[in-house]
C-alpha positions as CSV (number, residue, x, y, z in Angstrom):
1,M,141.6,86.8,111.6
2,S,140.8,90.8,111.1
3,K,137.1,91.9,112.1
4,K,134.9,93.7,109.4
5,Q,132.8,96.5,109.7
6,F,128.8,96.1,108.5
7,K,128.3,97.7,105.3
8,A,125.1,99.4,106.4
9,E,125.3,103.2,107.0
10,S,126.1,102.8,110.6
11,K,126.6,100.8,114.0
12,R,123.1,103.3,115.0
13,L,121.2,101.1,111.8
14,M,122.6,97.7,113.8
15,D,121.5,99.4,117.1
16,L,117.9,99.9,116.0
17,M,117.5,96.7,114.5
18,I,118.2,95.1,118.1
19,N,116.3,97.6,120.5
20,S,113.9,99.8,118.4
21,I,112.4,97.3,115.7
22,Y,111.1,94.9,117.4
23,T,108.8,95.5,120.3
24,N,108.7,91.7,121.6
25,K,112.2,90.0,122.3
26,E,110.8,86.3,121.8
27,I,110.0,86.9,118.1
28,F,114.0,86.2,117.7
29,L,112.8,82.5,117.4
30,R,110.3,83.4,114.8
31,E,112.7,85.0,112.5
32,L,115.3,82.6,112.3
33,I,113.0,79.9,111.9
34,S,111.4,81.8,108.9
35,N,114.9,82.1,107.5
36,A,115.5,78.3,107.7
37,S,112.5,77.9,105.8
38,D,113.3,80.3,103.2
39,A,117.0,78.2,102.8
40,I,114.9,74.9,102.3
41,D,112.3,76.5,100.1
42,K,115.4,77.5,97.8
43,L,116.9,74.4,98.2
44,H,113.3,72.4,97.1
45,Y,113.0,75.2,94.2
46,R,116.7,74.2,92.5
47,S,115.9,70.5,93.0
48,L,112.9,71.1,90.6
49,T,115.1,72.0,87.8
50,D,118.8,71.4,88.7
51,K,119.0,67.4,88.0
52,N,122.5,66.8,89.5
53,L,120.8,67.8,93.3
54,D,120.0,64.6,95.1
55,V,117.4,66.5,97.9
56,S,114.7,63.8,99.3
57,S,111.8,66.3,100.2
58,E,111.4,63.6,103.5
59,D,115.1,64.7,104.7
60,L,114.3,68.4,104.7
61,Q,113.7,69.6,108.2
62,I,114.8,72.2,111.1
63,K,116.4,71.0,114.1
64,I,116.6,73.2,117.7
65,E,119.1,72.3,120.2
66,L,119.3,73.7,123.9
67,D,122.2,73.5,125.9
68,K,122.0,75.1,129.5
69,E,125.3,74.8,130.4
70,K,127.0,76.4,127.3
71,R,123.7,78.8,127.2
72,T,123.7,78.0,123.6
73,L,120.8,77.9,121.6
74,T,121.0,76.2,118.1
75,I,118.8,76.7,114.9
76,E,119.8,73.9,112.3
77,D,118.5,73.7,108.7
78,N,119.3,71.3,105.5
79,G,118.5,73.9,103.1
80,I,120.6,76.0,100.3
81,G,123.3,76.9,102.7
82,M,125.2,80.1,102.0
83,T,128.6,80.6,100.4
84,K,131.2,83.1,101.7
85,N,130.5,85.4,99.7
86,E,126.7,85.3,100.3
87,L,127.4,85.5,103.8
88,E,129.3,88.1,103.7
89,D,126.8,90.0,101.7
90,N,123.5,88.8,103.7
91,L,124.9,88.9,107.0
92,G,127.7,91.9,106.1
93,T,125.1,94.4,104.9
94,I,122.2,95.0,107.2
95,A,119.1,95.0,105.4
96,K,119.9,93.3,102.0
97,S,118.1,90.4,101.9
98,G,118.9,87.5,99.9
99,S,115.1,86.1,100.3
100,L,114.2,89.3,98.6
101,K,116.5,88.9,95.9
102,F,115.9,85.1,95.0
103,K,111.8,86.1,94.8
104,E,112.3,88.9,92.5
105,E,114.8,86.7,90.4
106,N,112.0,84.0,90.4
107,E,109.0,86.2,90.5
108,K,107.3,85.0,87.2
109,K,107.9,81.5,88.3
110,E,105.3,79.4,90.2
111,D,105.4,77.5,93.3
112,I,107.9,80.9,95.1
113,D,107.0,80.8,98.7
114,I,109.4,82.8,100.5
115,I,108.5,84.3,103.6
116,G,111.8,87.1,104.3
117,Q,111.9,89.8,102.4
118,F,113.6,92.7,103.8
119,G,116.9,90.9,105.8
120,V,116.7,92.1,109.0
121,G,114.6,89.7,110.8
122,F,118.3,87.8,111.3
123,Y,119.4,90.8,113.6
124,S,116.5,90.2,115.8
125,C,118.9,87.5,117.6
126,F,120.8,89.9,118.8
127,M,118.3,91.2,121.0
128,V,119.1,88.2,123.2
129,S,122.6,87.1,122.4
130,K,125.9,88.4,123.2
131,K,127.6,86.0,120.1
132,V,126.4,84.5,117.3
133,E,127.8,82.0,114.7
134,V,126.4,81.1,111.6
135,I,128.2,77.9,109.9
136,S,127.3,77.3,106.4
137,K,127.3,75.2,103.5
138,S,126.2,75.7,99.6
139,V,125.0,73.4,97.7
140,D,127.0,75.3,94.8
141,S,130.4,75.0,97.1
142,E,132.6,72.4,98.4
143,E,133.7,74.8,101.2
144,S,132.1,76.0,104.6
145,Y,132.4,78.8,106.2
146,V,131.2,80.4,109.8
147,W,130.3,83.8,110.4
148,K,130.9,85.2,114.0
149,S,129.8,88.3,115.3
150,E,128.9,90.1,118.8
151,G,127.1,92.8,117.6
152,I,127.4,96.1,116.4
153,D,131.2,95.8,116.6
154,G,131.7,93.8,113.3
155,Y,131.9,90.3,112.7
156,T,134.5,88.1,111.2
157,I,133.9,85.1,108.8
158,E,136.8,82.0,108.6
159,P,136.7,78.6,106.8
160,S,135.0,76.2,108.7
161,N,134.7,72.0,109.0
162,K,131.1,71.5,108.8
163,D,130.6,68.9,105.6
164,T,126.6,68.9,105.0
165,R,125.1,71.6,103.6
166,G,122.8,74.2,104.8
167,T,123.4,76.1,107.9
168,T,123.6,75.9,111.4
169,I,122.9,79.2,113.8
170,I,124.5,79.6,117.4
171,L,123.3,81.9,120.0
172,E,125.1,82.4,123.0
173,L,122.4,84.2,125.1
174,K,123.1,87.2,127.4
175,E,123.4,86.9,130.8
176,D,120.1,87.2,133.3
177,T,119.5,90.9,134.6
178,D,116.1,92.0,136.4
179,E,114.4,93.4,133.7
180,E,115.0,90.1,131.7
181,K,115.7,86.5,132.1
182,Y,117.6,85.5,128.8
183,S,117.4,81.9,130.5
184,R,113.7,81.5,129.7
185,F,114.9,80.3,125.8
186,L,117.2,77.7,127.2
187,E,113.7,76.1,128.4
188,T,112.1,73.2,126.4
189,F,108.7,74.1,127.3
190,T,109.2,78.1,126.6
191,V,110.7,77.8,122.6
192,Q,108.5,74.6,122.2
193,E,105.6,77.2,123.2
194,L,106.9,80.0,121.2
195,I,107.5,77.5,117.7
196,K,103.6,76.4,118.8
197,R,102.4,80.3,118.6
198,Y,104.5,81.5,115.8
199,S,105.8,78.8,113.5
200,D,103.5,76.1,114.0
201,Y,102.3,75.8,110.1
202,I,105.9,76.3,108.7
203,R,105.7,73.1,105.9
204,Y,108.9,71.7,107.0
205,P,109.4,69.7,110.6
206,I,110.7,71.4,113.2
207,K,112.3,69.2,115.7
208,M,113.7,68.8,119.2
209,E,114.6,66.4,121.5
210,M,112.1,66.5,124.3
211,E,111.7,64.9,127.7
212,H,109.0,62.8,129.2
213,Q,108.6,60.8,132.1
214,K,108.0,57.0,131.3
215,K,107.5,53.8,133.9
216,K,110.1,52.1,134.2
217,E,110.0,48.4,132.8
218,G,108.7,46.1,134.5
219,K,108.3,48.7,137.5
220,E,104.5,50.1,138.4
221,D,105.6,53.1,140.8
222,E,109.2,54.3,139.8
223,F,109.5,56.3,136.6
224,E,112.1,57.6,134.3
225,T,113.3,60.9,132.2
226,V,113.0,59.8,128.5
227,K,114.3,62.3,125.6
228,E,113.5,61.7,122.5
229,I,113.5,63.6,119.3
230,E,110.3,65.4,117.9
231,T,108.7,67.4,115.5
232,V,107.0,70.2,117.7
233,N,105.0,71.8,114.5
234,S,101.7,70.7,113.0
235,M,103.5,71.7,109.7
236,I,100.0,72.0,107.9
237,P,97.6,74.1,108.8
238,L,94.0,73.3,109.1
239,W,92.8,76.4,106.8
240,K,95.4,75.3,103.9
241,R,93.0,71.9,103.7
242,S,90.5,71.2,101.4
243,K,86.9,71.9,103.3
244,K,85.6,68.9,102.2
245,D,88.1,67.0,104.1
246,I,88.0,68.6,107.3
247,K,85.5,67.1,109.6
248,E,83.4,69.6,112.1
249,E,85.1,68.3,115.2
250,E,88.0,69.0,113.5
251,Y,87.0,72.9,113.1
252,N,85.7,73.1,117.1
253,S,88.5,71.2,118.0
254,F,91.2,74.0,116.7
255,Y,88.6,77.1,117.4
256,I,88.6,75.2,121.3
257,D,92.6,75.1,121.3
258,K,93.3,78.4,119.4
259,F,90.8,80.8,120.6
260,H,90.9,79.4,124.4
261,D,86.9,79.2,124.0
262,Y,85.2,76.3,126.2
263,E,81.9,76.1,123.8
264,N,82.0,74.8,120.4
265,P,81.4,77.7,117.7
266,L,78.4,78.5,116.1
267,K,79.2,79.3,112.8
268,V,82.5,77.9,111.1
269,I,83.4,80.1,108.1
270,H,85.9,78.6,105.8
271,T,87.2,80.6,102.7
272,K,89.9,80.2,99.9
273,V,90.5,83.9,97.8
274,E,92.4,83.5,94.8
275,G,93.4,86.5,92.7
276,T,95.0,89.9,92.9
277,Y,95.1,89.2,96.7
278,S,95.2,85.7,97.5
279,Y,94.4,84.6,101.4
280,N,93.4,81.5,103.4
281,A,90.8,82.3,106.2
282,I,89.0,80.8,109.1
283,L,86.2,82.3,111.2
284,Y,84.2,81.8,113.7
285,I,81.1,83.3,115.0
286,P,81.2,82.2,118.6
287,S,77.9,80.4,120.3
288,H,77.9,82.9,124.1
289,L,79.0,86.2,124.3
290,P,82.6,86.7,125.5
291,F,82.2,87.9,129.3
292,D,84.3,91.1,128.8
293,Y,82.5,92.1,125.1
294,Y,81.8,95.2,126.4
295,T,84.6,95.8,128.0
296,N,87.8,98.1,127.4
297,D,89.5,94.6,128.1
298,Y,88.0,93.2,124.7
299,E,90.3,93.1,121.6
300,K,88.7,92.8,118.4
301,G,90.6,91.3,115.5
302,L,92.1,88.3,113.5
303,Q,95.3,86.5,113.8
304,L,97.3,87.2,110.9
305,Y,99.4,85.1,108.9
306,S,101.8,85.3,106.4
307,N,102.8,81.5,104.5
308,G,101.3,80.3,108.0
309,V,104.1,82.6,110.5
310,L,102.2,84.4,112.7
311,I,102.6,88.5,112.3
312,M,99.8,89.2,114.8
313,E,97.7,88.2,117.0
314,K,94.8,90.8,116.9
315,C,94.6,92.5,113.4
316,E,91.7,94.5,114.3
317,D,92.3,96.4,111.2
318,L,90.7,93.3,109.5
319,L,87.5,93.6,111.4
320,P,85.0,96.1,111.2
321,D,83.4,97.1,114.5
322,Y,80.1,95.7,114.2
323,F,81.5,92.4,113.3
324,G,83.8,92.4,116.3
325,F,82.8,89.0,117.5
326,V,84.0,87.3,115.3
327,K,87.2,85.7,115.8
328,G,89.3,83.6,113.5
329,L,92.4,84.1,111.2
330,V,93.6,85.2,107.9
331,D,97.1,84.0,106.2
332,S,98.0,85.6,102.8
333,E,101.5,85.1,100.8
334,D,100.5,88.8,99.4
335,L,101.1,90.9,102.2
336,S,103.4,93.7,102.3
337,L,105.7,93.3,105.4
338,N,107.6,96.1,106.4
339,I,111.2,95.4,108.1
340,S,110.3,94.0,111.3
341,R,107.5,91.5,109.8
342,E,105.5,93.0,113.0
343,I,104.1,96.0,111.9
344,L,101.8,95.7,108.6
345,Q,101.9,98.9,105.6
346,Q,98.5,99.9,106.0
347,D,98.2,99.6,102.2
348,R,95.7,98.2,99.5
349,Q,96.3,95.0,99.8
350,L,94.9,94.6,103.4
351,K,92.0,96.8,102.9
352,T,91.2,94.7,100.1
353,I,91.3,91.4,102.4
354,A,89.6,93.4,105.4
355,K,86.6,94.3,102.7
356,N,86.2,90.7,101.2
357,I,86.1,89.6,104.9
358,E,83.4,92.0,105.7
359,S,81.5,90.6,102.5
360,K,81.7,86.9,103.4
361,I,80.7,87.5,107.0
362,K,77.3,89.4,105.4
363,A,77.1,87.0,103.4
364,E,77.1,84.2,105.5
365,L,74.8,85.6,108.0
366,Q,72.6,86.6,105.1
367,S,72.3,82.9,104.0
368,M,72.1,81.8,108.0
369,L,69.0,83.8,108.2
370,E,67.3,82.4,105.2
371,N,68.0,79.3,105.9
372,S,68.7,78.4,109.1
373,R,66.6,80.7,111.0
374,E,66.5,79.2,114.2
375,E,70.4,79.2,114.4
376,Y,70.4,83.0,113.4
377,E,67.8,83.4,116.3
378,K,70.1,82.2,118.7
379,F,72.7,84.6,116.8
380,F,70.9,87.5,116.9
381,D,69.8,86.9,120.9
382,I,73.8,87.0,121.3
383,F,75.1,89.6,119.0
384,G,72.2,91.1,117.8
385,V,73.0,94.8,119.5
386,Q,76.3,94.8,117.9
387,L,74.6,95.2,115.1
388,K,72.2,97.4,115.7
389,F,75.0,99.6,117.1
390,G,76.8,99.3,113.8
391,T,73.8,100.4,112.0
392,Y,73.4,103.6,114.0
393,N,76.9,104.7,114.2
394,N,78.5,107.0,111.9
395,Y,75.2,108.6,111.4
396,G,73.8,105.4,110.2
397,M,77.2,104.7,107.1
398,N,76.7,100.9,107.1
399,K,73.1,100.8,107.2
400,E,72.8,99.7,103.8
401,L,75.3,96.9,104.7
402,L,73.6,95.3,108.0
403,Q,69.6,96.7,107.9
404,D,68.8,93.3,106.1
405,L,70.4,91.4,109.0
406,L,68.5,93.1,112.0
407,L,65.3,91.3,113.8
408,F,62.6,92.7,115.8
409,H,59.9,91.6,117.4
410,S,56.5,92.0,116.3
411,S,52.6,92.3,117.6
412,D,52.5,88.6,115.2
413,E,52.9,86.3,118.3
414,G,55.7,87.9,119.6
415,K,58.1,86.7,117.2
416,Y,60.8,87.6,115.7
417,V,60.7,89.6,111.9
418,S,63.3,91.2,109.8
419,L,62.4,94.5,108.0
420,K,61.9,92.7,104.3
421,E,59.6,90.4,106.3
422,Y,57.5,93.0,107.9
423,V,57.2,95.0,104.8
424,K,56.3,91.5,102.2
425,S,53.1,90.8,104.9
426,A,52.4,94.4,105.3
427,K,48.4,95.6,104.7
428,E,47.6,96.4,101.2
429,G,48.3,99.9,100.9
430,Q,50.4,100.8,103.9
431,D,52.6,102.9,103.5
432,S,54.4,103.2,107.1
433,I,56.4,100.6,109.3
434,Y,54.9,100.6,112.9
435,Y,56.7,100.6,115.7
436,A,56.2,100.8,119.4
437,C,58.9,101.2,122.1
438,G,59.1,99.9,125.8
439,E,61.1,97.6,128.2
440,T,59.4,94.5,127.6
441,I,56.8,92.9,125.3
442,D,54.3,92.7,128.1
443,K,54.5,96.0,128.5
444,I,54.4,97.4,125.2
445,E,51.3,95.2,124.7
446,M,49.7,97.4,127.2
447,L,50.1,100.3,125.7
448,P,46.8,102.3,124.8
449,Q,48.1,103.4,121.5
450,V,49.0,99.9,119.9
451,E,45.5,98.6,120.5
452,K,43.6,101.1,117.5
453,V,47.0,100.2,115.5
454,K,46.5,96.8,115.6
455,D,42.4,97.0,115.3
456,K,43.7,98.3,111.8
457,G,45.4,95.3,110.8
458,Y,48.7,96.7,111.2
459,K,51.5,94.8,112.5
460,I,53.8,96.5,114.9
461,L,57.7,95.9,115.4
462,Y,58.4,95.7,119.4
463,L,61.2,97.4,120.3
464,T,63.1,96.5,123.8
465,D,66.6,97.1,123.0
466,N,67.5,100.9,124.3
467,V,69.4,101.4,120.7
468,D,66.4,100.6,118.9
469,E,64.4,103.8,117.9
470,F,68.0,105.3,117.0
471,V,68.4,103.1,114.5
472,L,65.2,103.1,112.8
473,Q,65.7,107.0,112.8
474,V,69.2,106.5,111.3
475,V,67.6,104.0,108.5
476,M,64.4,106.4,108.3
477,E,62.6,104.3,105.6
478,Y,62.4,100.5,104.3
479,E,61.5,99.9,100.7
480,G,59.8,103.2,100.8
481,K,58.1,103.1,103.7
482,K,58.3,105.3,106.6
483,F,59.2,104.1,110.1
484,V,56.1,105.3,112.6
485,N,56.0,105.4,116.3
486,V,52.5,104.4,117.3
487,C,53.3,106.8,120.4
488,A,54.0,109.7,118.4
489,N,51.4,112.9,118.2
490,N,51.4,112.2,114.0
491,V,49.9,108.7,113.9
492,D,47.5,108.8,111.2
493,L,44.9,106.1,111.2
494,D,41.5,108.2,110.8
495,T,39.3,108.6,107.4
496,E,39.0,112.2,106.0
497,E,35.6,112.2,107.8
498,E,36.9,111.3,110.9
499,K,39.8,113.8,110.8
500,E,37.2,116.5,110.2
501,E,34.9,115.5,113.0
502,L,37.6,115.7,115.2
503,K,39.2,118.9,114.0
504,K,35.6,120.6,114.8
505,I,35.5,118.7,118.0
506,N,38.4,119.9,119.4
507,E,38.1,123.6,118.1
508,E,34.6,123.7,120.3
509,N,36.6,122.1,123.4
510,K,39.7,124.5,123.1
511,D,39.0,126.9,125.4
512,M,38.6,123.8,128.4
513,F,42.4,122.7,126.9
514,K,43.7,126.1,127.6
515,I,42.5,126.0,131.5
516,M,43.9,122.3,131.3
517,K,47.3,123.4,129.9
518,E,47.0,126.4,132.1
519,T,47.3,123.6,135.0
520,L,49.9,121.7,133.8
521,K,52.5,124.7,132.8
522,D,55.3,123.7,130.5
523,S,54.9,119.9,131.3
524,V,52.8,119.7,128.0
525,Q,53.2,121.3,124.5
526,D,49.3,121.0,123.9
527,I,46.0,118.8,124.9
528,K,43.8,117.6,122.5
529,F,40.8,115.0,122.1
530,T,41.9,112.0,120.4
531,H,40.2,108.8,118.3
532,R,43.7,106.8,118.2
533,L,42.6,105.5,121.3
534,K,40.0,102.3,121.8
535,N,39.6,101.6,125.3
536,H,41.8,103.3,127.0
537,P,40.8,106.9,128.6
538,V,44.2,108.9,128.1
539,C,47.7,108.7,126.5
540,L,50.3,110.5,125.9
541,S,52.5,111.5,122.6
542,S,55.3,113.0,121.4
543,E,56.0,115.7,118.7
544,G,59.7,116.5,117.1
545,T,62.5,113.7,116.7
546,I,63.1,113.1,120.3
547,S,60.7,110.6,121.5
548,I,59.3,109.6,124.9
549,E,61.6,106.4,124.9
550,M,64.7,108.4,123.7
551,E,64.1,110.7,126.9
552,K,64.3,107.8,128.8
553,V,67.4,106.4,127.3
554,M,69.5,109.9,126.9
555,N,68.3,110.6,130.4
556,A,69.8,107.0,131.8
557,M,73.2,108.1,130.0
558,P,76.3,109.0,132.5
559,N,76.3,112.6,130.6
560,N,72.7,112.9,131.3
561,Q,71.4,116.3,129.6
562,G,67.7,116.8,130.9
563,I,66.5,116.0,127.4
564,K,62.8,116.3,127.3
565,A,60.6,115.3,124.6
566,Q,57.6,117.5,123.5
567,T,54.8,115.6,124.8
568,V,51.1,115.9,124.1
569,L,48.8,114.6,126.4
570,E,45.7,112.9,124.6
571,I,42.4,112.4,125.4
572,N,39.9,109.7,124.1
573,E,36.9,111.2,122.7
574,K,34.6,108.5,122.8
575,H,35.6,108.0,126.5
576,E,33.2,108.4,129.4
577,I,35.9,111.1,130.8
578,A,35.5,113.1,127.7
579,N,32.2,113.7,128.9
580,K,33.1,114.0,132.3
581,L,35.8,117.2,131.3
582,R,33.3,118.9,129.4
583,S,30.3,118.9,132.6
584,L,33.3,120.1,135.2
585,Y,34.7,122.6,132.8
586,K,31.0,123.8,132.4
587,S,30.6,123.5,136.9
588,D,33.5,123.6,138.1
589,K,37.0,124.4,136.8
590,E,38.7,123.9,139.9
591,E,37.6,120.5,140.0
592,L,39.0,120.3,136.0
593,K,42.2,121.0,137.1
594,K,42.3,118.1,139.5
595,Y,41.1,115.7,136.9
596,T,44.3,117.4,134.6
597,K,46.4,116.6,137.0
598,I,45.6,112.8,137.2
599,L,45.0,112.1,133.8
600,Y,48.3,113.8,133.0
601,A,50.2,111.6,136.1
602,G,48.2,108.7,134.4
603,A,49.9,109.0,131.3
604,R,53.2,109.5,132.7
605,L,52.9,106.7,134.7
606,I,51.4,104.3,131.6
607,E,55.0,105.8,128.9
608,G,57.1,104.3,132.1
609,L,57.6,108.1,133.6
610,T,58.1,108.8,137.7
611,V,55.4,111.6,138.7
612,D,57.1,114.8,140.0
613,N,54.6,115.2,142.6
614,P,53.5,111.2,143.7
615,T,52.0,112.6,146.9
616,E,49.5,115.5,145.4
617,I,48.3,113.4,142.7
618,S,47.9,110.6,145.7
619,N,45.8,112.7,147.9
620,L,44.0,114.3,144.8
621,I,43.0,110.7,143.9
622,C,41.8,109.8,147.3
623,E,40.0,113.4,147.3
624,I,37.8,112.5,144.2
625,L,37.1,108.8,145.4
626,A,36.0,109.9,149.0
627,K,32.9,112.4,147.1
């Protein structure tokens, strides 16, 4: 029989199908199984309205056969089959899809669930095959036909002796090369693994001959190889079952198997959305930080399925970075897939699903915070920094979404507290949210600036993560209350009378401060007496947007730009050291300079900063002690 040419525009298009569109050769099996599933779906739907069709749903299946000697891989279904004209239309014309036509004809009817739409998936088989045969018998015809092709040169259609409905596709695989081992697709284990990965949730059984080692009857130490036809796919996805029918152990087992973890998840989120865009999703919050989470190797994203067929292993567009720790999957019938089924159109559907998932994760975390505090604090210990980065990034674009999920240690017994909880328990008339920064809670507790704030009855947020203060600066205020660093120069704790008194004292000692400031040169912005300290003699405060803690964080980064906070040396006016300084100003200005250096060095050490010349400071201290 004479060979026919493909009706599509050119051999070039065929070449594109085979060599360019699909980046992964192994997906040919996914495409052919999906086509087989479509064919069975069409038959099943016809049987619902056509009483002449005698179809038992229990008999519907897909078979896979491997023949190493002939180098053939066979996919057989007992679906609706194709007539000669349908073989011509569907396989002779590239990018013409029978599934799409069927879907369009029945789009207003229910229970239509056809995977394939574009009709090019079939041609992926030429990536691995040198010859393809499609033998098919339609339910609408007494005759059967075989379509044969060796690729871009064209195809033939001839009568066949197939006497049962359905379609059989026989792939004669290419010979192995140095670059590609096509023989692997003849290995039972490989084919089984591909089915489990891509087509595990096809609704019809996928059957294949499997080999097992079994003890010989009556023999203790002898085994024999037994071949049995087995169903290798799960068929019913966990996420399509009702939540009330799924046990916790099933969720956990699925998570460990599917996402290769060794511990049960901390939280399971199972959601089903029906509407303009429908989808099922199972999301997991891990109970520990992935070992590579903060490396370039970590890939965020959810598995994406279309009608139970895996489309993408990691769809990063479904998760924002701040929820990048979430694992799981989404299965939707409504996705607009492009011709390869590998690449998604970045359209409204995906964005809508992603937005819904974001809201669902936020709601579940909020619920955990309010109703399962211990569980949430465990979560926050693991992934809290990620939420903080999410709040800070992009100039605080997501702060409204995330700020209520943040926790900070507080001066109230070091317990975790949310911003909402802080404001709710704030002292009457308090118009600021006070915070202090340090490496640890213990070190923050020892800061001189903390003492007076606590004595006033104000709680303090203890910030121990490097990103914390940057987060609060981006948030700026919460429920009308501004964030105030207790180590900043503008902390207002005094009464108006106290302020006037302190202003007068500083004015009286301005000449002394001038000498002290000249001694420290450009190290400080200002020197002054303060009432903010209770028992401590001295502290270092900051002016402007860059705090002392920010200075330390930014200068610890690889691109250190030598950023400096504008600091103020504050001296406790009620401490004995204040009178000593006044006395030295009157009697010994050189000695005053020595005391100034020591006080400044001490203030820097309190803040965790280095001293430029520790030898000089040590000698000065010893000199004074020896007097």
